[in-house]
LOVEX-539572 format. One record per residue: x, z, y of N, C-alpha, C in turn; residue in one letter; chain. Coordinates in steps of 0.1 Angstrom, whole numbers, plus 5000, padded with zeros to 4 digits. Each point is the difference from the previous one (the first is absolute). Example, Ala and Ser with C-alpha at 12.3 -4.5 7.8 and 13.67 -1.06 7.14 Angstrom:
BEGIN
n_X,n_Z,n_Y,ca_X,ca_Z,ca_Y,c_X,c_Z,c_Y,residu,chaine
5132,5078,4943,4991,5000,5012,5009,5000,5012,a,A
4996,4993,5011,5009,5000,5011,4992,5008,5011,s,A
END
This chain:
BEGIN
n_X,n_Z,n_Y,ca_X,ca_Z,ca_Y,c_X,c_Z,c_Y,residu,chaine
5144,2319,0966,4987,5003,4993,4996,4988,4993,m,A
4995,5001,4988,4996,4989,4992,4985,4997,5003,t,A
4998,4989,5007,4987,4996,5003,4998,4985,4999,a,A
4988,4996,4997,4998,4985,4998,5003,4993,5013,p,A
5006,4988,4999,5003,4992,5012,4987,4994,5005,v,A
4997,5001,5012,4987,4993,5005,5002,4985,5000,p,A
4989,4993,4999,5000,4986,5001,5004,4995,5013,g,A
5001,4987,5002,5005,4994,5012,4990,5003,5012,a,A
4987,5001,4996,4990,5003,5011,4999,5015,5004,d,A
5007,5008,4992,4999,5015,5003,5013,5006,5000,s,A
5010,4993,5006,5014,5006,5001,5000,5012,5008,a,A
5008,5010,4996,5000,5013,5008,5005,4997,5014,p,A
4996,5009,5009,5004,4999,5014,5013,5007,5002,v,A
5009,4994,5007,5013,5006,5003,4999,5012,5009,s,A
5008,5009,4998,5000,5013,5008,5012,5000,5010,t,A
5007,4989,5001,5013,5000,5008,4997,5001,5015,l,A
4988,4997,5005,4997,5001,5014,5001,5014,5005,e,A
5000,5010,4991,5001,5014,5005,5014,5005,5000,s,A
5010,4991,4997,5014,5005,5000,5005,5001,5015,v,A
5006,5011,5003,5005,5002,5014,5010,4989,5004,p,A
5000,4995,5012,5009,4990,5005,5014,5005,5003,e,A
5000,5012,5004,5013,5006,5004,5003,5012,4990,t,A
5011,5000,4994,5004,5011,4991,5011,5008,5005,l,A
5001,5013,4996,5011,5008,5005,5013,4995,4993,p,A
5011,5004,5006,5013,4996,4995,5004,5009,4988,d,A
5001,4995,4988,5004,5009,4989,5015,5001,4998,d,A
5008,4994,5009,5014,5003,5000,5008,4994,4989,g,A
4994,4991,4993,5007,4994,4988,5010,4989,5004,l,A
5012,5001,4995,5010,4990,5001,4997,4989,4990,h,A
5003,4987,5002,4997,4990,4990,5006,5003,4986,p,A
5011,5008,5000,5006,5004,4987,4990,5008,4991,d,A
4990,5006,5007,4991,5008,4993,4990,4992,4992,a,A
4999,4987,5003,4991,4991,4993,5007,4993,4988,l,A
5012,5003,4997,5007,4994,4988,4994,5006,4987,r,A
5000,4992,4989,4995,5005,4987,5008,5012,4995,p,A
4994,5009,4994,5006,5011,4993,4994,5002,4986,v,A
5008,5000,4990,4994,5002,4986,4999,5015,4997,r,A
4990,5004,4992,4999,5014,4996,5012,5004,4992,p,A
5006,5012,5002,5012,5004,4993,4996,5010,4989,a,A
4992,4995,4991,4996,5008,4989,5012,5005,4991,y,A
5000,5012,4997,5011,5005,4992,5013,5003,5007,g,A
5000,4998,5013,5012,5002,5008,4997,5009,5012,v,A
4990,4995,5008,4997,5008,5013,4986,4996,5005,a,A
4990,5003,4992,4986,4997,5003,4992,5012,5000,s,A
4988,4999,5005,4990,5012,4999,4998,5004,4985,l,A
5001,4991,4991,4998,5003,4986,5011,5009,4995,a,A
5012,5001,5007,5011,5008,4995,5001,5014,5007,d,A
4991,5002,5009,5001,5013,5008,4996,5012,4992,l,A
4988,5000,4994,4995,5012,4993,5008,5002,4987,l,A
5004,4990,4993,5009,5003,4988,5012,5007,5005,p,A
5006,4996,5011,5012,5006,5005,4997,5015,5004,s,A
4989,5002,5007,4996,5013,5004,4998,5009,4988,v,A
4993,4994,4990,4997,5008,4988,5013,5004,4992,s,A
5010,4991,5001,5013,5003,4994,5006,5012,5007,a,A
5000,5001,5013,5005,5011,5008,4993,5013,4996,v,A
4987,4999,4997,4992,5011,4997,5001,5004,4985,l,A
5007,4993,4992,5003,5003,4986,4989,4995,4990,g,A
4993,4990,5004,4989,4995,4991,5008,4992,4989,v,A
4997,5003,4987,5007,4993,4989,4997,4985,5000,p,A
5011,4993,4998,4998,4985,4999,5001,4993,5013,g,A
4999,5007,5012,5000,4994,5013,5014,4996,5003,a,A
5002,4988,5006,5013,4995,5004,5001,4999,5015,v,A
5011,5005,5005,5003,5001,5015,5006,4986,5004,d,A
4991,4990,5001,5005,4987,5003,5006,5000,5014,v,A
4995,5007,5009,5004,5000,5014,5011,5009,5003,l,A
5005,5008,4991,5011,5009,5002,4996,5011,5010,g,A
4988,5005,4999,4996,5011,5009,5006,5013,4996,l,A
5005,5002,4988,5005,5013,4996,5011,5005,5009,g,A
5009,4990,5004,5011,5004,5009,4995,5005,5013,a,A
4989,4994,5005,4995,5003,5013,4991,5012,5000,r,A
4995,5004,4989,4990,5011,4999,5005,5011,4991,l,A
5013,5001,4999,5006,5011,4993,4995,5014,5004,d,A
4995,5008,4991,4995,5013,5003,4985,5000,5004,g,A
4994,4988,5000,4986,4999,5004,4991,5000,4987,v,A
4990,5008,5000,4990,4999,4989,4986,4999,5004,d,A
4998,4998,5013,4986,4998,5006,5001,4988,5009,k,A
4993,4989,4996,5002,4987,5008,4986,4995,5004,i,A
4999,4998,5013,4988,4994,5006,5003,4985,5003,a,A
4991,4992,4995,5001,4985,5003,4988,4997,5009,v,A
5003,4996,5013,4989,4997,5010,5000,4985,5002,l,A
4989,4993,4997,4998,4986,5002,4992,4998,5013,l,A
5007,4994,5010,4994,4996,5012,4995,4986,4999,v,A
4988,4997,4999,4994,4987,4998,5004,4991,5012,d,A
5007,4989,4997,5003,4990,5011,5013,5002,5007,g,A
5007,5011,4996,5013,5002,5007,5012,4993,4994,l,A
5000,4987,5001,5011,4992,4995,5013,5003,5007,g,A
5011,4997,4993,5013,5002,5006,5001,4993,5014,a,A
4994,4988,5001,5002,4992,5012,4991,5005,5011,y,A
4991,5010,4997,4992,5007,5011,5007,5012,5005,q,A
5011,5005,4994,5006,5012,5004,5006,4999,5015,l,A
5007,4989,5003,5005,4999,5014,4988,5000,5011,p,A
4989,4994,4996,4989,5000,5009,4993,5013,5002,l,A
5000,5008,4989,4994,5013,5000,5009,5011,5006,a,A
5013,4998,4999,5010,5010,5004,4998,5006,5014,a,A
4998,4992,5010,4998,5006,5014,4989,5009,5001,p,A
4990,4999,4991,4989,5009,5000,5000,5011,4990,h,A
5011,5000,4992,5000,5009,4988,5014,5005,4998,a,A
5005,5010,5008,5014,5004,4999,5004,5006,4986,p,A
4991,5007,4993,5003,5005,4987,5002,4989,4990,v,A
4991,4990,5001,5001,4989,4991,5013,4992,5004,l,A
5004,4999,5012,5012,4993,5004,5012,5007,4995,a,A
5000,5014,5000,5011,5007,4994,5001,4998,4985,d,A
4989,5000,4993,5000,4997,4986,5005,4986,4997,l,A
4996,4991,5008,5004,4986,4998,5015,4998,5003,a,A
5006,5009,5008,5014,4999,5002,5008,5008,4990,a,A
4993,5006,4990,5007,5007,4990,5004,5014,5004,g,A
4994,5005,5011,5004,5013,5006,4995,5012,4991,g,A
4991,4998,4991,4996,5011,4992,5004,5000,4985,r,A
5008,4989,4997,5004,5000,4986,5004,4986,4996,g,A
4991,4990,5001,5002,4987,4995,4990,4990,5005,h,A
5004,4988,5004,4991,4990,5004,5003,4987,4992,a,A
4991,4995,4993,5002,4987,4993,4987,4992,4999,g,A
5000,4990,4992,4988,4992,4998,4998,4997,4985,t,A
4987,4997,4998,4996,4995,4987,4992,4987,5002,l,A
4996,4993,4990,4990,4990,5001,4987,5004,4994,t,A
4989,4995,5006,4987,5002,4994,5000,4991,4987,a,A
4989,5001,4993,4997,4991,4989,4993,4988,5007,g,A
4995,4991,4991,4994,4988,5005,4986,4998,4994,f,A
4990,4997,5007,4999,4998,5015,5003,5014,5007,p,A
5005,4999,5013,5003,5012,5007,4988,5005,5007,s,A
4991,5005,4992,4987,5005,5006,4997,5014,4994,t,A
4992,5007,5007,4998,5015,4997,4997,5003,4986,t,A
4989,4995,4994,4997,5004,4986,5012,4997,4990,p,A
5006,4988,5002,5011,4997,4991,5011,5010,5001,v,A
5004,5003,5013,5011,5009,5003,4997,5014,4995,s,A
4988,5005,5003,4997,5014,4996,5001,5002,4985,l,A
4996,4990,4992,5000,5001,4986,5015,4997,4995,v,A
5007,4991,5006,5014,4998,4997,5008,5013,5001,t,A
4997,5007,5011,5007,5012,5003,4996,5011,4989,l,A
4987,5002,4999,4995,5010,4991,5003,4998,4986,g,A
4999,4988,4995,5002,4997,4986,5015,4999,4997,a,A
5008,4996,5010,5014,4999,4998,5004,4987,4992,g,A
4991,4990,5001,5003,4987,4993,4996,4989,5009,v,A
5005,4988,4998,4996,4988,5008,4985,4997,4998,p,A
4995,4992,5010,4985,4997,4999,4996,4993,4987,p,A
5008,4991,4995,4995,4994,4988,4997,5009,4989,g,A
5008,5011,4999,4997,5010,4989,4988,5009,5003,a,A
4998,5004,5012,4988,5009,5002,4987,4992,5003,h,A
5001,4988,5004,4988,4991,5000,4992,5000,5013,g,A
5004,5008,5010,4993,4999,5013,5008,4990,5008,v,A
4995,4988,5000,5008,4988,5003,4996,4993,5013,l,A
4992,5007,5008,4996,4994,5013,4990,5009,5007,g,A
4998,4997,5013,4990,5008,5007,4986,4998,4994,f,A
4997,4987,4996,4988,4997,4993,5004,4991,4988,t,A
4994,5003,4989,5003,4991,4988,4987,4997,4993,v,A
5001,4991,4990,4988,4996,4993,5000,5008,4986,r,A
4989,5006,4997,4998,5006,4987,4998,4989,4989,r,A
5001,5003,4987,4998,4990,4990,4987,4994,5000,p,A
4989,5007,5005,4987,4994,5001,4998,4992,5013,d,A
5010,4998,5008,4999,4993,5012,4996,5008,5013,g,A
4996,5012,4998,4996,5008,5012,5013,5005,5007,r,A
4999,5002,5013,5012,5004,5008,5002,5015,4998,p,A
5012,5004,5001,5003,5014,5002,5009,5002,5012,l,A
4995,5007,5010,5008,5004,5012,5006,5014,4997,t,A
5013,5001,4999,5006,5012,4995,4998,5012,5009,h,A
4999,4998,5013,4998,5011,5009,4985,5005,5000,i,A
4991,4993,4993,4986,5004,4999,4996,5002,4986,m,A
5010,5003,4992,4998,5002,4985,4995,5013,4997,w,A
4989,5001,4992,4995,5013,4995,5005,5002,4986,g,A
4991,5000,4991,5004,5002,4986,4997,4988,4991,q,A
4997,4989,5006,4998,4987,4992,5009,4990,5006,d,A
5010,4995,4992,5003,5004,4987,5007,5014,4999,p,A
5000,5005,4988,5007,5013,4998,5014,5000,5004,d,A
5004,5008,5010,5014,5000,5005,5011,5001,4989,p,A
4997,5008,4990,5010,5002,4990,5002,4989,4990,s,A
4990,4990,5001,5000,4988,4992,5006,4989,5008,v,A
4995,4999,5012,5005,4989,5009,5014,5002,5003,w,A
5004,5013,5002,5014,5003,5003,5005,5009,4989,q,A
5005,4995,4989,5003,5008,4988,5013,5008,4999,p,A
5008,4998,5010,5013,5007,5000,4999,5014,5004,v,A
5006,5010,4993,4999,5014,5005,5007,5001,5013,p,A
4994,5007,5010,5007,5001,5013,5011,5010,4999,t,A
5009,4999,5009,5012,5009,5001,4996,5014,5002,r,A
4988,5002,5006,4995,5013,5003,4995,5006,4987,m,A
4993,4992,4991,4996,5005,4987,5012,5005,4992,e,A
5010,4991,5000,5012,5003,4992,5007,5013,5006,l,A
5001,5001,5013,5006,5012,5006,4993,5012,4997,a,A
4986,5000,5001,4992,5011,4997,5001,5005,4985,a,A
5001,4990,4991,5002,5003,4986,5013,5007,4997,a,A
5010,4998,5009,5013,5006,4998,5001,5013,5008,a,A
4989,5005,5005,5001,5013,5007,5002,5000,5015,g,A
5000,4988,5006,5002,4999,5014,4986,5002,5007,v,A
5000,5008,5011,4987,5002,5007,4998,4988,5009,r,A
4989,4992,4998,4998,4988,5006,4987,5001,5009,v,A
5002,4996,5013,4989,5000,5009,4999,4987,5008,t,A
4987,4996,5002,4997,4988,5008,4993,5004,5013,v,A
5005,4997,5012,4994,5003,5012,4996,4987,5007,v,A
4987,4998,5001,4995,4987,5006,4986,5002,5005,s,A
4994,4990,5006,4987,5001,5005,4990,5004,4990,r,A
4991,5009,5004,4990,5005,4991,4991,4989,4993,p,A
4997,4990,5007,4991,4989,4995,5007,4992,4989,q,A
5013,5001,4998,5007,4993,4990,5001,5007,4987,f,A
4996,5013,5000,5001,5008,4987,4990,4994,4990,e,A
5006,4997,4988,4992,4995,4989,4997,4985,5000,g,A
5005,4993,5010,4998,4986,5001,5008,4993,4989,s,A
4996,4987,4997,5008,4993,4990,5014,4998,5004,g,A
5003,4997,5012,5014,4998,5005,5008,5013,4999,l,A
4994,5011,5004,5007,5013,4999,5003,5004,4986,s,A
4991,4997,4991,5003,5003,4986,5010,4991,4994,l,A
5000,4987,5004,5009,4991,4995,5014,5003,5005,a,A
5002,5006,5012,5013,5002,5006,5005,5014,4998,a,A
4990,5010,5001,5004,5014,5001,4994,5010,4990,n,A
4994,4995,4989,4994,5009,4991,5011,5009,4994,r,A
4997,5012,4998,5010,5010,4995,5003,5011,5010,g,A
4997,4997,5013,5002,5010,5010,4988,5008,5004,g,A
5002,5012,5005,4989,5008,5006,4997,4994,5014,v,A
4988,4997,5003,4996,4993,5012,4997,5010,5011,y,A
5006,4998,5012,4996,5008,5012,4996,4990,5011,r,A
4987,5001,5004,4995,4992,5011,5007,5003,5013,g,A
5003,4990,5008,5006,5002,5013,4995,4990,5009,a,A
4992,5004,5010,4992,4990,5008,5008,4993,5011,a,A
5012,5006,5004,5008,4993,5010,5015,5004,4998,d,A
5008,4995,5009,5014,5002,4999,5004,5015,4999,g,A
4994,5008,5009,5003,5014,5000,4997,5007,4987,s,A
4988,4996,4994,4996,5006,4987,5010,4995,4989,a,A
5005,4987,5001,5009,4996,4990,5013,5008,5001,v,A
5005,5003,5012,5012,5008,5001,4997,5014,4994,a,A
4989,5006,5004,4997,5013,4994,4999,5000,4985,d,A
4994,4990,4995,4998,4999,4985,5013,4998,4993,g,A
5009,4992,5005,5013,4998,4994,5008,5012,5000,v,A
5001,5007,5012,5008,5012,5001,4994,5011,4991,l,A
4987,5002,5000,4994,5010,4991,5003,4998,4986,a,A
5000,4987,4995,5003,4997,4986,5014,5003,4997,a,A
5009,4997,5009,5014,5003,4998,5003,5015,4999,l,A
4994,5007,5009,5002,5015,5001,4994,5008,4989,r,A
4989,4994,4994,4993,5007,4990,5007,4999,4986,e,A
5008,4990,4999,5007,4997,4987,5011,5010,4997,a,A
5000,5006,4988,5011,5009,4997,5010,4993,4990,d,A
4999,4987,4998,5009,4993,4992,5000,4985,5005,g,A
5004,4991,4991,5000,4986,5005,4986,4995,5005,p,A
5001,4993,5011,4987,4995,5006,5002,4986,5005,a,A
4989,4992,4998,4999,4986,5006,4987,5000,5008,l,A
5002,4997,5013,4988,4999,5009,5000,4986,5006,v,A
4988,4993,4999,4999,4987,5005,4990,5001,5012,y,A
5004,4995,5012,4991,5000,5011,4998,4985,5005,g,A
4988,4998,5005,4996,4986,5005,4994,5001,5014,y,A
5005,4991,5009,4995,5000,5014,4997,4985,5004,h,A
4987,4997,5003,4997,4985,5002,4999,4995,5014,p,A
5001,5009,5010,4996,4996,5014,5008,4988,5005,d,A
5013,5000,4998,5008,4989,5006,4996,4986,4995,l,A
4998,4999,4987,4995,4988,4995,4987,4996,5006,d,A
4991,5009,5001,4986,4997,5005,5001,4994,5014,h,A
5008,5006,5009,5000,4995,5014,5009,4988,5001,f,A
5009,4998,4991,5007,4987,4999,4991,4989,4997,g,A
4991,5001,4990,4991,4990,4997,4990,4998,5011,h,A
4995,5010,5006,4989,4999,5009,5005,4995,5014,e,A
5011,5005,5005,5004,4997,5014,5014,4993,5000,d,A
5007,5000,4990,5013,4994,4999,5012,5010,5000,g,A
5010,4996,4993,5012,5008,5001,5006,5000,5014,v,A
5003,5011,5006,5005,5001,5013,4989,5002,5011,g,A
4987,5000,4996,4989,5003,5009,5000,5014,5004,s,A
4992,5004,5011,5000,5013,5004,4995,5010,4990,a,A
4990,4996,4992,4995,5008,4989,5010,5002,4989,t,A
5007,4989,4997,5011,5001,4990,5011,5010,5005,w,A
5003,4999,5012,5011,5009,5005,4995,5015,5000,r,A
4987,5002,5002,4995,5014,4999,5000,5004,4986,e,A
4997,4991,4991,5000,5003,4985,5014,5004,4996,a,A
5010,4993,5006,5014,5003,4997,5004,5014,5005,a,A
4994,5004,5011,5002,5014,5005,4994,5010,4990,r,A
4988,4996,4995,4994,5009,4990,5008,5001,4987,g,A
5006,4989,4996,5010,5001,4989,5011,5010,5003,v,A
5005,4999,5012,5011,5009,5004,4996,5014,5000,d,A
4988,5003,5004,4996,5014,5000,4999,5005,4986,r,A
4995,4992,4991,4999,5004,4986,5014,5003,4995,l,A
5009,4990,5002,5014,5002,4995,5007,5012,5006,l,A
4997,5003,5013,5006,5011,5007,4997,5013,4993,d,A
4987,5001,4996,4995,5013,4994,5006,5001,4986,r,A
5001,4989,4992,5005,5001,4987,5015,5002,5000,v,A
5007,4992,5007,5015,5001,5000,5004,5014,5004,v,A
4994,5005,5010,5004,5014,5005,4994,5011,4993,h,A
4991,4997,4990,4994,5011,4993,5004,5000,4985,g,A
5009,4991,4996,5004,4999,4986,5005,5014,4995,l,A
4995,5005,4989,5005,5012,4994,5014,4998,4993,p,A
5006,5010,4996,5013,4999,4993,4999,4991,4988,p,A
5010,4993,4996,5001,4992,4988,4990,4988,5000,r,A
4996,4996,5012,4991,4989,5000,5005,4988,5009,s,A
4994,4989,4998,5004,4988,5008,4987,4991,5002,a,A
5001,4993,5011,4989,4990,5003,5006,4986,4999,l,A
4993,4991,4993,5003,4986,4999,4989,4992,5007,l,A
5003,4992,5010,4990,4993,5007,5001,4985,4996,v,A
4989,4994,4996,5000,4986,4996,4988,4993,5006,v,A
4998,4988,4997,4988,4992,5004,4996,4991,4989,a,A
4989,4994,5002,4995,4990,4990,5003,4986,5003,d,A
5002,4997,5013,5003,4987,5005,5002,5000,5015,h,A
5005,4989,5006,5000,4999,5014,4988,4992,5005,g,A
5001,4995,5012,4989,4992,5006,5006,4990,5010,q,A
4992,4989,5002,5004,4991,5011,4987,4995,5007,l,A
5001,4998,5013,4988,4994,5007,4999,4985,4998,n,A
4988,4996,4999,4997,4985,4997,4992,4994,5011,v,A
5006,4990,5007,4992,4994,5010,4990,4990,4995,p,A
4990,4996,5008,4989,4992,4996,5005,4987,4994,a,A
5010,4994,5006,5005,4987,4996,5006,5000,4986,e,A
5003,5012,4995,5007,5001,4986,4989,5002,4989,s,A
4988,4999,5004,4989,5003,4990,4993,4988,4995,r,A
5000,4998,4987,4993,4989,4994,4988,5005,4992,r,A
4988,4995,5004,4987,5006,4994,4994,4990,4991,d,A
4997,5005,4988,4994,4991,4990,4986,4995,5005,m,A
4993,5008,5008,4987,4996,5006,5002,4988,5009,a,A
5011,4998,5006,5002,4989,5010,5007,4988,4995,a,A
5006,5001,4987,5008,4989,4995,4994,4997,4986,i,A
4992,4990,4999,4993,4997,4987,5010,4998,4989,p,A
5012,4994,5002,5009,4998,4989,5004,5013,4993,e,A
5000,5011,5008,5004,5013,4994,4989,5005,4991,l,A
4988,4995,5001,4989,5005,4992,4998,4991,4987,r,A
5005,4988,5001,4997,4991,4989,5006,5005,4987,d,A
4991,5001,4989,5005,5004,4987,5001,5015,4998,g,A
4998,5008,5011,5001,5014,4999,4987,5007,4997,v,A
5000,5008,4989,4987,5007,4997,5001,5015,5002,v,A
5012,5005,5003,5002,5014,5003,5012,5003,5008,g,A
4999,5010,5009,5011,5004,5009,5003,5015,4999,v,A
5012,5004,4999,5004,5014,5000,5013,5002,5008,a,A
5007,5011,4997,5012,5003,5008,4997,5004,5014,g,A
5007,4995,5009,4998,5003,5014,5007,4989,5009,e,A
4999,5000,5013,5004,4989,5008,5015,4996,4998,p,A
5009,5010,4998,5014,4996,4999,5004,4996,4985,r,A
4993,5004,4990,5002,4995,4987,4986,4998,4994,v,A
4997,4987,4999,4986,4996,4996,5000,4996,4985,r,A
4990,5005,4993,4998,4996,4986,4988,4991,5000,y,A
5002,4988,4994,4989,4990,4999,4997,4998,4985,l,A
4987,4999,4997,4995,4997,4987,4994,4987,5000,y,A
5005,4991,4992,4996,4986,5000,4989,4996,4990,a,A
4992,4990,5004,4990,4995,4990,5007,4993,4989,a,A
4993,4998,4989,5006,4993,4988,5007,4987,5004,d,A
5013,4999,4996,5008,4988,5002,5003,4997,5015,r,A
4997,5010,5009,5002,4998,5014,5013,5007,5005,a,A
5007,5007,4992,5012,5008,5005,5010,4991,5007,r,A
5003,4988,4994,5011,4992,5006,4995,4995,5014,d,A
4987,4997,5001,4995,4995,5013,5001,5011,5011,d,A
4996,5012,4995,5001,5012,5009,5014,5002,5005,v,A
5009,4999,4990,5015,5002,5003,5004,4990,5011,l,A
4997,4987,4998,5004,4989,5009,4994,5002,5013,a,A
4987,5004,5001,4993,5001,5013,5007,5011,5008,n,A
5002,5012,4994,5006,5011,5007,5014,4997,5004,w,A
5008,4994,4992,5013,4996,5004,5000,4990,5012,r,A
4991,4991,4999,4999,4990,5011,4996,5007,5014,g,A
4991,5009,4999,4996,5007,5013,5010,5010,5005,i,A
5006,5007,4991,5009,5011,5005,5015,4995,5001,f,A
5004,4990,4993,5014,4996,5001,5010,5011,4997,g,A
5009,5001,5009,5010,5011,4998,4996,5014,5005,d,A
4987,5001,5005,4995,5013,5004,4996,5008,4988,e,A
5000,4995,4987,4997,5007,4989,5006,4994,4987,a,A
5003,5009,4991,5003,4996,4986,4987,5000,4992,s,A
4996,4989,4995,4988,4998,4992,5003,4998,4986,v,A
4998,5010,4991,5004,5000,4986,4989,5001,4991,l,A
5001,4995,4988,4991,5003,4989,5004,5014,4995,v,A
4990,5007,4994,5002,5014,4995,5013,5001,4992,r,A
5002,4991,4991,5012,5001,4991,5013,4999,5007,e,A
5000,4992,5011,5012,4999,5008,5003,5014,5007,e,A
4989,5006,5006,5002,5012,5007,5005,5011,4991,a,A
4994,5000,4987,5005,5011,4991,5014,4997,4996,i,A
5003,4988,4996,5014,4996,4996,5010,5003,5011,e,A
4996,4999,5012,5010,5002,5011,5003,5015,5002,a,A
4992,5009,4993,5003,5014,5000,4994,5008,5012,g,A
4991,4994,5007,4994,5007,5011,4993,5013,4996,w,A
4994,5001,4989,4992,5011,4996,5008,5009,4990,f,A
5012,4996,4996,5006,5006,4988,4993,4994,4988,g,A
5004,5005,4988,4994,4995,4987,4984,5002,5001,p,A
4993,4990,4996,4985,5001,5000,4995,4998,4986,v,A
4994,5011,4994,4994,4998,4987,4988,4991,5000,p,A
4997,4994,4989,4989,4990,4999,4987,5006,5006,d,A
4998,5013,4997,4987,5006,5004,4998,5001,5015,g,A
5011,4999,5008,5000,5001,5014,5001,4987,5007,h,A
5004,4989,4993,5003,4988,5007,4988,4994,5007,a,A
4988,5001,4994,4988,4993,5006,4996,5007,5013,d,A
5005,5011,5003,4997,5006,5013,5006,4993,5012,r,A
5011,4992,4997,5006,4992,5010,4993,4986,5000,i,A
4999,4994,5012,4992,4988,5001,5006,4988,4992,g,A
4992,4990,4997,5006,4988,4994,5010,4994,5010,d,A
4998,5001,5012,5010,4996,5011,5003,5012,5009,v,A
5013,5002,5003,5004,5011,5008,5006,4994,5013,v,A
4996,5004,5011,5004,4995,5013,5008,5011,5007,v,A
5013,4999,5002,5008,5010,5006,5004,4994,5014,i,A
4994,5007,5010,5002,4995,5014,5013,5004,5006,c,A
5006,4991,5007,5013,5003,5007,4998,5000,5015,w,A
5011,5004,5007,4999,5001,5014,4989,5009,5004,g,A
4991,4996,5009,4989,5009,5004,4987,4993,4995,r,A
5000,4991,4991,4988,4993,4995,4991,5010,4992,a,A
4987,4998,5001,4991,5006,4991,4989,4990,4995,v,A
4995,5003,4988,4989,4992,4995,4987,5008,5000,a,A
4992,4997,5010,4987,5007,5002,4990,4994,4991,v,A
4991,5008,4994,4990,4996,4991,4986,5004,5005,a,A
4996,4995,5012,4987,5003,5005,4989,4996,4990,s,A
4991,5009,4998,4989,4997,4990,5003,5005,4986,g,A
5012,5003,4997,5004,5005,4987,5004,5015,5001,w,A
5003,5005,5012,5003,5014,5002,4994,5004,5013,e,A
5000,5013,5003,4994,5005,5012,5007,4993,5012,p,A
4992,4997,5010,5005,4994,5012,5011,5007,5006,a,A
5000,5013,4999,5011,5008,5007,5014,4996,4994,k,A
5000,4996,4988,5013,4996,4993,5007,4989,5008,a,A
4993,4991,5006,5006,4990,5008,5002,5002,5014,g,A
4996,5012,5005,5000,5004,5014,5010,5011,5003,q,A
5008,5004,4991,5010,5010,5002,5011,4995,5009,l,A
5008,5009,5006,5011,4996,5009,5013,4999,4991,v,A
5002,5011,4993,5012,5000,4992,4997,4999,4985,a,A
5009,4994,4992,4998,4998,4986,5012,5004,4992,y,A
4999,5000,4987,5011,5002,4991,4995,4994,4986,h,A
5009,5001,4990,4997,4995,4987,5010,4990,4995,g,A
5006,4993,5009,5010,4990,4995,5014,5006,4998,s,A
5010,4991,4999,5013,5005,4996,5010,4997,5010,a,A
4997,5001,5013,5010,5000,5011,5006,5014,5000,t,A
5012,5000,5007,5007,5013,5001,4992,5010,5008,a,A
4992,4995,5010,4992,5009,5008,4990,5007,4991,a,A
4994,4993,4990,4990,5006,4992,5005,5008,4988,e,A
5011,4995,4994,5005,5005,4988,5009,5012,5001,m,A
5007,5001,5011,5011,5010,5002,4994,5013,5005,t,A
5001,5011,4993,4995,5013,5004,5011,5010,5001,v,A
4998,5010,5008,5011,5010,5001,5000,5010,4989,p,A
5011,5006,4997,5001,5012,4992,5009,5010,5008,l,A
4993,5009,5006,5006,5010,5009,4999,5014,4994,l,A
5012,5007,4999,5000,5013,4994,5004,5011,5010,i,A
4992,5010,4999,5003,5012,5008,5002,5012,4991,a,A
5011,5007,5001,5003,5012,4992,4994,5012,5007,r,A
END
């Protein structure tokens, strides 16, 4: 969030005292913390709906992922996004989710992986999937970004300001499919209908509100059954991500949410009508973050020096520097975080390809300084964002394998 930095006598109060001392085991091997680059144009979320569209006969769509061979004879495709179901969470969920375990083993058709875009966070991933282009092109470049006038925009709380069709100018793959005669349906929570994020990601589809997993299953199956020609159905289910954030990956509530995902999958997989298929993906994975891995701007004055605005989120922090203070901000953050983060200026992050190509009109949405946290480190910004943001158990957003690698599971 972009907020003025308090003076030395009114520094924000750290919220870290509320972090649980004991966290559930998220089951991650150290290999899951290695860096993974987004595979734009090869095997990323940006490549999924173009490939699906090609299978459905949409003119100009390219089957980058080679789905045609796996979906021969299919003309009705449901894409279900399970928020927070990273590929590295599948083994932890499997004992509680037998249908999901079967899908993950390739028992229903195919099991593979894709990468999320960067940052690996929900709004970026939803639009990357829906628009079928990397984040730099569609412009939804973080959980929170700064508008040209300096005000913050939190994408999950986005209404109609700014205009979604202007802020995210790329036609969605749903718009293009609908224009080509494909019947397109979006099945998601009722409260998301008409939001800026929904319009940026999914405009072009007929919206069906679905209040829980059972309703998502019913809505997806109904849309498939009602179509008398090519159909694309997109479903969204958020519960696993929610309980990961709140209680931790591997917690009792997370395991129950995994069972809920399995019930949803069971209904859809066993209810698929002829000539249809289900593709299960996610927007990111998650990892639990212990208290000792959290660095809070409120508690470390050097992290506040020269900073006039903060955006992004704890795993990928965007910093906006005062005039001529960028180099000092860069040095301070590098000194505090060391090898726990890559601290880059905006131009370095863009040139490194994290976002894909970024047009000039979108570049300012990225911070002057970009902090990519590694291992289990997070950069908390007490006083610049809601206290809850620094008190979660599990996080995502960075570019570790655990966060970036998402499943692509196919059921015929």
